[in-house]
Each structure stands twice: as C-alpha cells, then as structure tokens.
TORVOTI-967388 format. One line per 10 residues: for each residue x, y negated, z negated of C-alpha. Coordinates in steps of 0.1 Angstrom, whole numbers, padded with zeros to 4 digits, always signed. Each point is the difference from the previous one (the first is absolute). Example, Ala and Ser with C-alpha at 12.3 -4.5 7.8 and 13.67 -1.06 7.14 Angstrom:
<zavexs>
+0123,+0045,-0078  +0014,-0034,+0007;
</zavexs>
This chain:
<zavexs>
+0829,-0374,-0250  -0022,+0031,+0003  +0026,+0016,+0021  +0025,-0007,-0028  -0024,+0018,-0024  -0001,+0029,+0025  +0038,+0002,+0001  +0006,-0005,-0038  -0026,+0025,-0012  +0012,+0028,+0023;
+0004,+0033,-0017  +0008,+0035,+0009  +0000,+0039,-0004  -0035,+0012,-0009  -0001,+0018,-0033  -0028,+0015,-0020  -0010,-0021,-0030  -0030,-0005,-0023  -0015,-0034,+0006  -0005,-0021,-0031;
-0016,-0029,+0019  -0032,+0001,-0021  +0021,-0007,-0031  +0019,-0028,+0016  -0007,-0034,+0016  +0019,-0009,+0032  +0003,-0036,+0012  +0017,-0024,+0023  +0012,-0034,-0010  +0004,-0026,+0027;
+0004,-0037,+0006  -0007,-0021,+0031  +0031,-0012,+0019  +0003,-0032,+0020  -0018,+0017,+0029  -0029,+0010,-0023  +0010,+0036,+0004  +0001,+0024,-0030  +0034,+0006,-0013  +0009,+0026,-0027;
+0009,-0013,-0034  +0030,+0021,-0012  +0006,+0004,-0038  -0034,-0014,-0012  -0009,+0011,-0036  -0032,+0020,-0004  -0015,+0011,-0033  -0033,+0005,-0019  -0010,-0029,-0021  +0007,+0009,-0036;
+0028,+0025,+0009  +0036,-0010,+0001  +0013,+0027,+0024  -0006,-0002,+0037  +0015,+0005,+0034  +0015,-0022,+0027  -0008,-0001,+0037  +0025,+0017,+0024  +0018,-0012,+0031  -0033,+0002,+0019;
-0021,-0018,-0026  -0018,+0032,-0011  -0004,+0011,-0036  -0015,+0031,-0017  -0012,-0003,-0036  -0015,+0026,-0023  -0036,-0008,-0011  -0003,-0007,-0038  -0032,+0009,-0018  -0017,-0031,-0014;
+0020,-0024,+0022  -0016,-0015,+0031  +0018,-0033,+0004  +0030,+0001,+0023  +0025,-0028,-0001  +0023,-0008,+0029  +0028,-0026,-0002  +0030,-0012,+0019  +0024,-0030,-0006  -0011,-0029,+0022;
-0035,+0014,+0007  -0032,-0003,-0020  -0008,+0030,-0022  -0032,+0018,+0007  -0023,+0022,-0022  -0024,+0025,+0016  -0027,+0021,-0015  +0004,+0036,+0011  -0030,+0024,-0001  +0001,+0031,+0022;
+0023,-0013,+0028  +0029,+0022,+0011  +0017,-0027,+0021  +0002,-0037,-0003  +0016,-0028,+0019  +0011,-0031,-0020  +0010,-0033,+0016  +0020,-0024,-0022  -0002,-0037,+0006  +0030,-0024,-0003;
+0002,-0021,-0031  +0004,-0038,+0004  +0035,-0008,-0012  +0025,-0028,+0005  +0025,+0008,+0028  +0028,+0022,-0013  +0030,+0010,+0021  +0015,+0034,-0008  +0033,+0010,+0016  +0009,+0037,+0003;
+0027,+0019,+0020  +0001,+0031,+0020  +0024,+0009,+0028  -0013,-0006,+0035  +0005,+0037,+0006  -0007,+0023,-0029  -0016,+0034,-0010  -0037,-0002,-0004  -0004,+0011,-0036  -0037,+0008,+0005;
+0007,+0029,+0024  +0010,+0035,-0010  +0021,+0003,+0032  +0033,-0018,+0002  -0009,-0029,+0023  +0019,-0032,+0006  -0022,-0029,+0012  +0016,-0027,+0022  -0022,-0031,+0000  +0000,-0030,+0024;
+0025,-0018,-0022  +0025,+0028,+0006  -0006,+0000,+0037  +0006,-0038,+0003  +0036,+0004,-0014  +0011,+0008,+0036  -0013,-0008,+0035  -0019,+0033,-0001  -0009,-0001,+0037  -0012,+0037,-0001;
-0002,+0029,-0023  +0036,+0012,+0007  +0012,-0033,-0014  -0022,+0000,-0031  +0024,+0021,-0021  +0030,-0024,+0000  -0005,-0006,-0037  -0011,+0035,-0010  +0029,+0023,-0011  -0021,+0031,+0002;
-0004,-0001,+0038  +0029,-0002,+0025  -0005,-0012,+0036  +0026,+0009,+0026  +0004,-0002,+0037  -0003,+0033,+0019  +0024,-0010,+0027  +0019,-0030,+0015  -0022,-0005,+0031  -0038,+0001,-0008;
-0002,-0022,-0031  -0021,+0028,-0016  -0001,-0001,-0038  -0009,+0030,-0022  -0006,+0001,-0037  +0018,+0024,-0024  -0013,+0010,-0034  +0018,+0024,-0024  +0027,+0003,+0027  -0025,+0016,+0024;
-0009,-0013,+0035  -0032,-0021,+0004  -0024,+0027,+0013  +0004,+0018,-0034  -0018,-0029,-0015  -0037,-0003,+0007  -0009,-0035,+0012  -0037,-0006,-0002  -0021,-0030,+0007  -0026,-0005,-0027;
+0003,+0037,-0009  -0006,+0012,+0035  +0026,+0014,+0025  +0022,-0029,+0012  +0036,+0005,+0012  +0001,+0036,+0011  +0002,+0021,+0032  +0013,-0020,+0029  +0000,-0032,-0022  +0027,+0015,-0022;
+0027,-0018,+0020  -0012,-0035,+0006  -0030,+0000,-0023  +0014,-0020,-0030  +0009,-0028,+0024  -0035,-0002,+0014  -0016,-0012,-0032  +0004,-0038,-0004  +0010,-0012,-0034  -0027,-0027,+0000;
-0026,+0027,+0002  +0011,+0016,-0033  -0018,-0007,-0033  +0021,+0024,-0020  +0022,+0031,+0003  -0003,+0029,-0024  +0032,+0022,-0002  -0003,+0034,-0016  +0032,+0020,-0005  -0004,+0038,+0003;
-0032,+0017,+0009  -0032,-0020,+0002  -0036,+0010,-0008  -0015,+0030,+0019  -0030,-0021,+0010  +0022,-0018,+0026  +0013,+0032,+0016  +0028,+0025,-0001  +0027,-0018,+0019  +0019,-0021,-0026;
+0033,+0015,-0011  +0023,-0029,-0010  -0029,-0023,-0009  -0028,-0021,+0013  -0002,-0036,+0011  -0035,-0013,+0002  -0005,-0034,+0017  -0031,-0021,-0009  -0008,-0024,+0028  -0018,-0033,-0004;
-0038,+0004,-0007  -0027,-0027,+0001  -0003,+0000,-0038  +0038,-0005,-0003  +0008,-0021,+0030  +0002,-0037,+0006  -0025,-0018,+0023  +0030,-0008,+0022  +0036,+0010,-0002  +0026,-0009,+0026;
+0036,+0011,-0001  +0028,-0009,+0025  +0036,+0013,+0001  +0031,-0004,+0022  +0036,+0011,-0004  +0032,-0010,+0016  -0001,+0028,+0026  -0033,-0013,+0013  -0023,+0025,-0017  -0033,-0018,-0005;
-0033,+0010,-0016  -0034,-0015,-0006  -0026,+0015,-0023  -0036,-0012,-0005  -0024,+0015,-0026  -0036,-0012,-0003  -0029,+0011,-0021  -0036,-0008,+0006  -0032,+0008,-0019  -0028,+0013,+0022;
-0029,-0002,-0024  -0003,+0010,-0036  +0010,+0036,+0005  +0025,-0001,+0029  +0035,-0014,+0004  +0026,+0003,+0027  +0038,-0005,+0002  +0021,-0005,+0031  +0037,+0007,-0002  +0020,-0011,+0031;
+0037,+0004,+0007  +0022,-0010,+0029  +0038,+0003,+0002  +0028,-0002,+0025  +0037,+0006,+0004  +0007,-0019,+0033  +0038,-0004,-0002  +0028,+0025,+0006  +0026,+0001,-0028  +0033,+0019,-0002;
+0019,-0013,-0031  +0027,+0027,+0000  +0007,-0002,+0038  -0003,+0037,+0007  -0022,-0007,+0031  -0031,+0013,-0018  -0029,-0020,-0014  +0000,-0001,-0038  -0038,+0005,+0002  -0024,+0003,+0029;
-0020,-0029,+0014  -0037,+0004,+0001  -0034,-0011,-0014  -0028,+0012,-0021  -0037,-0008,-0002  -0019,+0014,-0030  -0036,-0006,-0012  -0024,+0013,-0026  -0037,-0008,-0006  -0015,+0013,-0032;
-0037,-0002,-0012  -0010,+0006,-0036  -0036,+0006,-0013  -0012,-0001,-0036  -0037,+0008,-0004  -0001,-0010,-0037  -0018,+0032,-0008  +0030,+0023,-0001  +0008,+0005,+0037  +0034,-0013,+0013;
+0012,+0003,+0035  +0027,-0012,+0024  +0012,+0007,+0035  +0027,-0015,+0022  +0020,+0002,+0032  +0037,-0005,+0007  +0016,-0004,+0033  +0038,-0002,+0007  +0023,-0005,+0029  +0037,+0000,-0006;
+0028,-0001,+0027  +0037,+0003,-0004  +0028,-0002,+0026  +0036,+0005,-0010  +0034,+0015,+0009  +0028,-0017,+0017  +0000,-0037,+0005  -0017,-0010,+0033  -0017,+0034,+0003  -0032,-0003,+0021;
-0028,+0025,+0004  +0010,+0005,+0036  +0032,+0017,-0013  -0021,+0027,-0016  +0015,+0035,+0004  +0030,-0013,+0019  +0036,-0003,-0011  +0001,-0038,+0007  -0006,-0008,-0036  -0012,+0019,-0031;
-0035,-0010,-0011  -0029,+0010,-0022  -0036,-0009,-0002  -0026,+0008,-0027  -0036,-0009,+0007  -0027,+0007,-0026  -0038,-0003,+0003  -0021,+0008,-0030  -0037,-0003,-0008  -0015,+0009,-0034;
-0036,+0001,-0013  -0008,+0006,-0037  -0030,-0001,-0023  -0008,+0005,-0037  -0034,+0005,-0016  -0005,+0004,-0038  -0028,+0002,-0024  +0002,-0007,-0038  -0029,+0014,-0019  -0020,-0026,-0019;
+0009,-0003,-0037  +0026,+0027,+0005  +0032,-0018,+0011  +0020,+0032,-0006  -0020,+0018,+0027  +0005,-0007,+0037  +0003,+0016,+0034  +0021,-0013,+0029  +0007,+0008,+0036  +0032,-0010,+0019;
+0002,+0002,+0038  +0027,-0010,+0024  +0010,+0007,+0036  +0030,-0012,+0020  +0017,+0004,+0034  +0038,-0006,+0002  +0017,-0002,+0034  +0038,+0001,-0001  +0020,-0004,+0032  +0037,-0003,-0002;
+0033,+0007,+0017  +0037,-0002,-0011  +0024,+0001,+0028  -0009,+0032,+0019  -0020,+0014,-0029  -0038,-0006,+0001  -0024,+0007,-0028  -0038,-0005,+0005  -0027,+0010,-0024  -0037,-0006,-0006;
-0016,+0007,-0034  -0038,+0000,-0007  -0008,+0003,-0037  -0030,+0002,-0022  -0005,+0001,-0038  -0029,+0005,-0023  +0000,+0000,-0038  -0031,+0005,-0022  +0006,-0007,-0037  -0023,+0005,-0030;
+0009,-0011,-0035  -0017,+0002,-0033  +0006,+0009,-0037  -0004,+0031,-0021  -0018,-0011,-0032  +0020,-0032,-0005  +0025,-0022,+0018  +0027,+0018,-0018  -0005,+0028,+0025  -0003,-0011,+0037;
+0002,+0019,+0032  +0002,-0006,+0037  -0007,+0025,+0027  -0006,+0000,+0037  +0006,+0012,+0035  +0023,-0013,+0027  +0008,+0006,+0037  +0031,-0010,+0020  +0002,+0003,+0038  +0031,-0007,+0021;
+0002,+0005,+0038  +0035,-0005,+0014  +0010,-0002,+0037  +0038,-0003,-0002  +0029,+0004,+0025  +0038,-0003,-0002  +0018,-0004,+0033  +0038,+0000,+0005  +0010,-0016,+0033  +0037,+0009,-0002;
+0009,+0028,-0024  -0020,+0031,-0010  -0015,+0008,-0034  +0009,+0033,-0016  -0026,+0023,-0015  +0016,+0028,-0020  -0023,+0029,-0006  +0001,+0021,-0032  +0016,+0029,+0019  +0029,-0023,+0009;
-0009,-0005,+0037  +0000,-0036,+0013  -0023,-0019,+0023  +0010,-0032,+0018  -0029,-0024,+0005  -0003,-0036,+0013  -0036,-0004,-0011  -0014,+0011,-0033  -0038,+0000,-0007  -0012,-0004,-0036;
-0038,-0002,+0006  -0020,+0012,-0030  -0034,-0004,-0018  +0000,+0000,-0038  -0033,+0004,-0019  +0001,+0000,-0038  -0031,+0003,-0021  +0006,-0002,-0038  -0016,-0002,-0034  +0014,-0016,-0032;
-0008,-0002,-0037  +0017,-0022,-0026  -0007,-0004,-0037  +0011,-0028,-0023  +0002,+0002,-0038  +0003,-0034,-0017  +0005,-0002,-0037  -0004,-0037,-0009  +0025,-0008,+0028  +0027,+0014,-0022;
+0001,+0034,+0017  -0011,+0004,+0036  +0002,+0033,+0019  -0008,+0002,+0037  -0001,+0035,+0014  -0010,+0006,+0036  +0001,+0026,+0027  -0011,+0001,+0036  -0003,+0028,+0026  +0003,-0008,+0037;
-0001,+0023,+0030  +0023,-0009,+0029  -0011,+0016,+0032  +0037,+0005,+0011  +0017,+0008,-0034  -0027,+0014,-0022  -0010,-0008,-0036  +0018,-0028,-0018  -0004,+0000,-0038  +0010,-0033,-0018;
+0000,-0001,-0038  +0011,-0032,-0018  +0002,-0012,-0036  +0005,-0035,-0014  +0002,-0009,-0037  +0003,-0033,-0019  +0010,-0004,-0036  -0003,-0035,-0014  +0021,+0007,-0031  -0003,-0035,-0013;
-0017,-0032,+0015  +0034,-0008,+0017  +0013,+0035,+0007  -0012,+0024,+0027  +0012,+0033,+0014  -0014,+0015,+0033  +0007,+0035,+0013  -0010,+0014,+0034  +0003,+0032,+0020  -0015,+0012,+0032;
+0003,+0013,+0035  +0000,-0018,+0033  -0003,+0014,+0035  +0004,-0018,+0034  +0003,+0009,+0036  +0031,-0018,+0013  -0003,-0019,+0033  +0036,+0008,+0009  +0005,-0024,+0029  -0018,-0032,-0011;
+0016,+0003,-0035  +0035,+0001,+0015  -0001,-0025,+0028  +0035,-0011,-0008  +0012,+0033,+0016  -0017,-0009,+0032  +0022,-0031,+0002  +0031,+0021,+0005  +0016,+0025,+0024  -0003,+0029,-0025;
-0015,+0032,+0014  -0031,+0013,-0017  +0003,+0035,-0014  -0030,+0018,-0015  +0007,+0032,-0019  -0011,+0020,-0031  -0036,+0001,+0011  -0026,+0009,-0027  -0032,-0004,+0020  -0015,-0001,+0035;
-0019,-0032,-0007  +0010,-0037,+0001  +0038,-0002,+0003  +0005,+0036,-0010  +0004,-0007,-0037  -0022,+0005,-0031  -0011,-0031,-0020  +0023,-0017,-0024  -0008,+0012,-0036  +0015,-0015,-0032;
-0006,-0001,-0037  +0005,-0033,-0017  +0006,-0005,-0038  +0003,-0034,-0016  +0002,-0019,-0033  -0004,-0037,-0006  +0006,-0019,-0032  -0009,-0037,-0005  +0007,-0022,-0030  -0012,-0035,-0005;
+0023,-0022,-0022  +0005,-0035,-0012  +0035,-0015,-0001  +0006,-0036,-0011  -0038,-0005,+0000  -0001,+0009,+0037  -0018,+0031,+0013  +0014,+0028,+0021  -0004,+0036,+0012  +0024,+0029,+0003;
-0009,+0028,+0024  +0018,+0033,+0004  -0010,+0027,+0024  +0013,+0033,+0013  -0014,+0021,+0029  +0010,+0033,+0014  -0012,+0012,+0034  +0005,+0037,+0009  -0007,+0009,+0037  -0013,+0035,+0006;
-0001,-0006,+0037  +0012,-0029,+0022  +0007,-0008,+0036  +0037,-0010,-0002  +0019,-0022,+0024  +0037,+0009,+0001  +0025,-0026,+0014  +0030,+0018,-0014  +0000,+0032,+0020  +0011,-0020,+0030;
+0006,-0037,+0007  -0017,+0004,+0033  -0031,+0020,-0012  -0031,-0007,-0020  -0009,+0034,-0015  -0035,+0006,-0013  -0007,+0031,-0020  -0022,+0014,-0028  +0017,-0001,-0034  +0018,+0032,-0008;
+0014,-0009,-0035  -0005,-0028,-0024  -0009,-0037,+0003  -0006,-0023,-0029  +0001,-0035,-0014  +0008,-0014,-0034  -0009,-0036,-0006  +0009,-0020,-0032  -0009,-0037,-0004  +0001,-0026,-0028;
-0016,-0034,+0003  -0003,-0030,-0023  -0025,-0029,+0006  +0005,-0029,-0023  -0011,-0036,-0003  +0034,-0017,-0007  -0017,-0033,-0006  -0034,-0015,+0009  -0007,+0005,+0037  +0033,+0018,+0005;
-0003,+0037,+0006  +0029,+0025,+0003  -0002,+0035,+0015  +0029,+0024,-0004  +0001,+0035,+0013  +0023,+0029,+0007  -0007,+0032,+0019  +0019,+0032,+0004  -0008,+0027,+0027  +0012,+0035,+0005;
-0016,+0013,+0032  +0014,+0032,+0016  -0011,+0024,+0027  +0012,+0033,+0013  +0011,-0008,+0036  +0012,+0025,+0026  +0036,-0001,-0013  -0004,-0007,-0037  -0019,-0018,-0027  +0007,-0037,+0005;
-0012,-0034,-0013  -0028,-0014,+0021  +0017,-0025,+0024  -0005,-0037,+0001  -0014,-0003,-0035  +0016,-0022,-0026  +0007,+0021,-0030  +0000,-0030,-0023  -0018,-0033,+0001  +0001,-0030,-0024;
-0025,-0028,+0003  -0006,-0036,-0014  -0029,-0022,+0007  -0003,-0035,-0014  -0032,-0020,+0003  -0004,-0036,-0014  -0029,-0024,+0003  +0001,-0036,-0011  -0029,-0020,-0014  -0001,-0019,+0033;
-0007,+0032,+0019  +0035,+0007,+0015  +0006,+0037,+0001  +0035,+0016,+0004  +0005,+0036,+0007  +0034,+0018,+0003  +0007,+0037,+0005  +0033,+0018,-0001  +0004,+0037,+0008  +0031,+0021,-0003;
-0002,+0032,+0020  +0025,+0028,-0006  +0018,+0022,+0025  -0020,+0022,+0024  +0010,+0032,+0017  +0004,-0003,+0037  -0006,+0032,+0022  +0031,+0017,+0013  +0014,-0016,+0032  +0034,+0016,+0000;
-0006,+0018,+0033  -0003,-0034,+0018  +0030,-0017,+0015  +0020,-0020,-0026  -0015,-0033,+0011  -0036,+0013,-0006  +0006,+0015,-0034  -0015,-0014,-0032  +0012,+0004,-0036  -0014,+0026,-0023;
-0016,-0026,-0022  -0011,-0036,+0005  +0013,-0027,-0023  -0022,-0015,-0027  -0013,-0034,+0008  -0021,-0029,-0013  -0031,-0016,+0015  -0015,-0034,-0011  -0033,-0017,+0008  -0013,-0034,-0011;
-0031,-0020,+0004  -0013,-0034,-0012  -0038,-0008,+0001  -0017,-0032,-0008  -0038,-0002,-0007  -0014,-0033,+0013  -0032,-0009,-0018  -0025,+0029,-0001  -0001,+0011,+0037  +0035,-0003,+0016;
+0032,+0019,-0007  +0032,-0001,+0020  +0029,+0024,-0004  +0036,+0005,+0014  +0023,+0029,-0006  +0030,+0020,+0011  +0003,+0037,+0004  +0034,+0017,-0002  +0014,-0032,-0016  +0035,+0015,-0002;
-0001,+0009,+0037  +0010,+0037,-0004  -0004,+0020,+0032  +0013,+0032,+0016  +0030,-0007,+0022  -0009,+0027,+0026  -0035,+0015,-0007  -0002,+0018,+0034  +0025,+0027,+0008  +0012,-0003,+0037;
-0019,-0032,+0006  +0022,-0007,+0030  -0010,+0033,+0016  -0037,+0005,-0008  -0004,+0029,+0024  +0029,+0019,-0014  -0006,+0031,-0022  +0014,-0019,-0030  -0026,-0028,+0000  -0018,-0001,-0034;
-0019,-0028,-0017  -0016,+0021,-0027  +0029,-0001,-0026  -0010,-0033,-0016  +0008,-0005,-0037  -0001,-0038,-0003  -0013,-0033,+0014  +0001,-0003,+0038  -0003,-0038,+0002  +0014,-0026,-0023;
-0012,-0031,-0018  -0035,-0010,+0011  -0017,-0032,-0011  -0037,-0005,+0002  -0028,-0023,-0009  -0038,-0001,-0002  -0031,-0015,-0014  -0032,+0012,-0017  -0033,-0018,+0000  -0030,+0013,-0020;
-0035,-0011,-0007  -0014,+0019,-0029;
</zavexs>
C-alpha cells in the first residue's frame, strides 16, 4: 500500500511558496487491512476538541489542519472505526491508526460499473477491473477491450492474425502502452506486443484518453494504456486457467505466489498456448490465422522493509512462433513459388526493477527509481519479402515528489533516460523498392538498412494544485534531447472541476512526440505484393522522416444519476488531435504501391463519444455507447478520410449475475461504413468498392462460479457469423502484382465457440 501512497500523493511543477508548516499540523490516518498492512483511511474527520470546524483526509489518508491557540486535543473519527483523541504538543507530523469497532455483521450493497472513470484522479482515466476482464475469454491484452467502447481492436491483415488497437481513430502506436508505468508495447513490440501479454496476468487496465502525465514520457498522442500485472500483494496463492476453442486454439495459465520470509514475496506467471490445426473457413486456400505456439513466463520479487524502503525486480522471457500462408505450406517452400507462406518468430527477454523510499512520518515525500532493459528479436518473411530486426532497449526514470507548504500544492520532478539500438533489414526477393530522393531522382533497392541508435536523456517537472478535491490542476512539462532529432519539449495540462458531488468536468491539452517504426507498425503491407516507395524525406536518420508530432485537446463530462431508484453514469467526451508532422502511408496513389512520405499538409482526428452505464435492476448492468470519428489526412492526391476506420460505432453490453453465481454477458456492436483505398487500377475482378457496408458483431459468454474456487465458462465470438467473403485480393494468384491481404475491414473468420475454467486459491 506504500506504493499506492507514492502514486496517489504525486505532485508536480516546482513553484516558489512560503511554507506555513509551523502553523499547521500534518498527519496520516491509517487502518490495518487483512494482511496487517497500513491502508489509508479516506474521508476521516479531523478537528480540535471543542471546535466544530475541521478537515477531512484526502484520497491518500493525509490531512493538514491549522493549529488553534488553546486547543491541543485532536479528534479523529471515521464511520465503522473507533474514534481516537491525541494530545498535540510541538509535533509537526503525526500518524494515527484507527481500530475497527465491534459491530454486528452488516451487509451494504453498492454499485459502480466494472469499468469507470477514477474520480480521485485529476487525469481522465478509465479503470478496467478483473470483473470487466472476465466478461470475455480475455486470452491476451488485445482481447481485453471487447466490452470497452473507447478502444477498437482490428486485424492488420488477413494472413498474420495480428491485432492492433485504435484510439480516437488513430493507429495503435499513437497510444502509449505501458506496463506498470514503464515502457511496454513499443519499438519492435508495436506489431505483436498486445498479443504477448496474457489476460490472466492482468490485475487491472487504466485507459487514459488524450495525453498522459509527463512523468511517463513524451510518446503518448492519442492516449495511454497502463497495464498493472498481478503482484504478490494482489495475487492468489494459486490461479489456474484453461481455455480451448473450436479451432483447436488452447491455452494454460498458472499463477503462483509465495512468501519468502516476512519482507520478501514472489509471484510466478506462466503461460503456454498453441494453435496446432490449419483452418480455412472461406475456402480461399489461405489459413484464416497462422498455426504456432507461445511460451511466456514472468518471475517477480517484491521487498518491503517496513521502514520506508520498497523494492521489486523481475524477469520475463518469451518465445512465440507463427507459421501461415496457403494451406499445406511447409517451411521447405520458403522463397519458392510452390506455395505462398509466412513465418513470424519472436524472442524477447525483459528485466526490470523498482526501488522506492518513503520518508518516515512524511507520506507525501518519496523518491523512486525505475529501471528496465529488454532485447527483442524479430525474424519474419512474407512470400519473397523478409524483415529481420533486433532491438536492445534500456530505460531509467528517477522520480522525486513532495509538497510545497501543504498537500494542496504537490510536485513531482525527475530525470529519465531512454536507449534504443535497432539492427533492422528489409529484403525484397522479387521486386525492387523505390527510394525517391527530394530532387526527384529514384533509386532501386532490394535491401534497405534501417540500423540506428537512439539516446534520449530528459527531465520533467509537474505540479498539482488540489482545492478540496473540487478543483484539481495538473500542469507539467518535460524537456528531452534526442541524439538524432534534437530537443523535444512536451508541455501538458489537465484540469478537473467537481462542480457537484455527482458532476465532473475534465479538460486536457498537450503535445506528444514519437519516432515511428515504419515497417513493424505496418506489417500488413508486407503481406502483399505492393511495392514499397519512400519519398518526401525530412531527415537522414531512421527511415528518413522526422518524428510524429501532434497536439491533443480533450474534454470529458461525467454525471452520476439515479433513475427508478437505480444508479447510473453518463459520460460525454470530445478529443481533437492535430498532427504537425507525421509519417504517412498512402495506399491511394497506386493500388500496387505502399507510399511512405513525410506529411506535407494537414492530418487530424475528431472523436466524439457518449456512454451510459446503468443498473437496470439488481445485478443487471447495461452499458450503451455511441462514437463518431472524423479522421482525415492530406495524401499525395488529396485530403481523404483515413482508410479502414469505422466512422460510427454503436455499442451495447449487458451483464447479469444471479444469486446462484451464474453470470451472463452479451455484447453487440454496430460498425458503420469504412473507406477502402482506391483499387480502380486493378482488373475488374480485383477491385473493391469505395466504402465497406456497415455490419454487426455479437459476442456472448456464460460463467458459473462453483463454490469458492472453481469457475467454468463457455462463450461464442462473432455469434451472428459475419465474415468478409473475400478478404484477400488475388488469393488464387499470390505471386501476382495484385495480391493484397492488407485491406481488411471486418472479421476474417466466423462464429467461434470456446470454453474454459478458472481455479483459484486465495
């Protein structure tokens, strides 16, 4: 829980102020939880005996109260806990532990949606808890957003089975995906990364729309998704999960937690999965998804000294292999015209550690160090196109946080360092790749080398003003120096106005910058016969382009309500993203080319979403949502809608639980039309319409809890069996210039039944 204090009491932007600490008393109110660990008491009443006015403890259990001459008895009270009275002399800080009262058992039932905005945070953050994740099979992170209308998940192509998230109508890499607030899915992991985090490892998911805090870096543009993995203090002693679907995909997950003395604990997270069978539902001679297997393991150790020091370290190892293409393709057919095949092999090792110290009697003051290192080995080929890359990365983040006078003014400051070493090659075995120089001359290459080393030291400062949790202002800035692209300045501002106890308005604005990994972020293009054309160069580094730079502005309004004695929440939000620079992939200039160039005009995204969460009756929750997107970019020919993005989306999720622990979850999505890139220069049989039709997707799951340890579940994805008739252009001639599997706008495979079990010892 000390780490929770560290996170909650974070504050930013150092300002000059006159300390009034001598005239005030600061304190921390705690209670012991079931593990005999201090836990903050939020909302406790604190006042001087004999005075009617007082203060309440904040979200971190901390209070600040003015000293009163002639009064030395401090009274602390909270419903359900024994009140305490202390004699205060010349102390400046106190810690009060409240004991539980002895009461008859009382059951209090409340309601909140399984996914909702964390009202204690100044930044607009949705928190998805385990209850939300269990509404679907949730085999990995990419499948965790089936019931979240804010995040779209789409396939990048019809061959590799690769999924990519979309937020605010922008491709996944524009969203920072962190693991416990450290770099997670980025670099070479941008393509497959969200499929390499098993769902059973996830404790919660925090979804932030728009720019995130500057403490976590400069890369978030559309938002941030932070994944909190299972930790010893949150994990079961033993958790086992098994899963299998009708295509033969099978998974087994085992989580175990052990105590290694009074101060040490360790958690093992193990995952194994396999797709052993070939499946071609639409009879186009290509597998609907690759066969393959994955082995994934994490070991984490956590240390708590009991004197303010907290630490943890861990290691993760991964091996993932995929083999796909035409039915009956064998590795011996590689780089021949016998059959079209593809293979994606990933090897990844990660090490990380955290060390923090919370100053005694000063829970608002702490210092922490985050460290991580990884090596990601990506080896792949698609027909005659080979892409190999090796990335070695390092990250360090030193964070210091305290207050200025009182907890109303908090700050956080620190230093960071990011290191990426890429060894990357693209080899074309049949056609040539065009490199168009800025003077109009053209080079023809069959091998492109994208080796580079990126070193980015940085510093940040963030300040939080909190007026009784009614007005919260978080202003931050960071300066980073990129060895290839120079200085990166990142200002960001978040504000929260709790206008009433049930009404809140959040506003945000800020800048994001990211270096695009052009090839790994567009692997769908590799699974086609399109020629690669690089033009409009802006730099001599990386891929020849400057970093993507965008400003994001957002507004979020939430209103809690009661209708027919049942609670609910209405959420409205709007976000505008304006790119100042962007690496653009243009499919429209030619149906047989993939044109990459630096943005020469405008590129923007408007996102408007409305959502209602309501308890229709006891244990029956309803979620309704509608989202509208306007996403356009200046391509080589004209400003056009971004392709393969549904302009409109409507969403319904129904969740019902009986008293006997049967759980029923049903999700319906309506996705509006999507623009399809121009294919008019293809022969008539290989042309696609200008827009896709709208369609509906339905998923359902039934879960039964058996006693306290066992749960079994069965479900169906794509219940209405909607699929693309011909997802691959020229599938009968995979080595022709018209072959293209990248223009996917809907489901590739149809109805899929699955089942599984969960066993847990708490």
